[in-house]
N, C-alpha and C positions, 0 to 999 in steps of 0.2 A: 759582293766585294770580298776579295780574298783577305785572309788574316795576315797582317804584317808580322813576320817572325823577327824576334830580337836574339833568340838563342839559336846557334847553329844546330840544325837537326841531328847531325852526327854526334856532336859533343853532348847535346842534351840527352840523346838516347843512351849514350855511354854512361852519363851520370845517373840516369834512371836505372839502367841495368846494374850499376854498382850498388845503388840503394837496395834494389831487390835482392841481390846476392848477399849483401850485408844483413838484410832483414831475415833471410832464410837461415844464414849461419849464426845469427845472434852475436855477431862480432861487436867490437867497440863502436862508439858513436862516430859517424862520419864527419868530416870537416864541414863547417857551416856553408862555405861557398859551393861545395858539391851538392848539398841539400837544396840550396837556393836555386842552382841550375836545374836540378831534377824537378823541382816544383814549377819553375817558370816554363820549362820545356813541356811538362804535362798539361799545364794550363793552356799553352799555345796549341797543343794537340787537341784538347777539348774544343777550343774555339774554332779550330780548322774543321773538325768532324761534325760539330753541331753549331754551324755558323748562324749567328743571330745576335740580338741585343735585348732579349726579354728577361734574361737571368744574369745576375752578377755573382760570380764565384770569387770569394776572397779567402786567401791563405796567408794571413799576416805572419810575419812581416815581409814575406817573400814576393807575393804577387796577387794580381786580380785580373779577371777577364770577364768579358760578357759573351754569352752564348745562347743557344736555343732560339729557334725562329719564333717570332711573335711580335707583339706590340713593342715598339722602340721606346726606350726611356731616355729622357734628355736632361732632366734637372732634378736636383735634390737626391734623396735616398731612393734607390730603385724599389719598386713594389715587390720584386722577387729577388731575394738575396740568400745566398748560402755562404756561411763562414765556418771554417774549421781549421784545426791546427795542421801543420805540415805533415807530421807522421801519419795522421789519419787520412789526409788527402792522398799521400803517396800509396798508402795501403789500399785505398779505394781504386786509384788509377791502375794499380798492379793486379787487382782482383783478389788480394789477400783478405779483404774485408768487403762484404756486400753493402749495398745502400741501406737496407733495412737494419742491419747490425750496426752500421755507423750511426743511424738515427737513434737507435735504442741505447747507444753508449752515452748519450747526453752531451757529446762533444761537438755536435753539429747544430749550428743555429740556421734553420731554414724557414724563411717566411715568404708567403705569397703562393698563389695557386700553381705557378709554374716551377716552383723551387724543388724540383725532383730530378736527380741525375741518374736514376736507375736504368733508363734506356740508353744512356751514353757511356756507362762504365761497365767493366774495366776498359782501359785504353789499350791493353796488350792482350 
């Protein structure tokens, strides 16, 4: 089953590129709607590349997706959950931070045997 996109891929990719450029240059903070679009776009990219329902990735307050092939979860809190803040998620998606470094930062809550995105990141 193909992932249904809500973010236009061209607009989402542009927002993500703008976040990357801003991160490299160390410029002022970007507008919240642009960050939201970049997060949602990258979550959709992850779900497209690692289609499945065994891991839930949460980036509050901007978005959530299910990904990674494996047992499907249908009710209650999923057994495999990854939750992290938007700046760290975008840094992972862009390759500016690796999975091991993100976990070591203490800003990633990852629970469950399948809660590992190291094989799926970076997205660019």
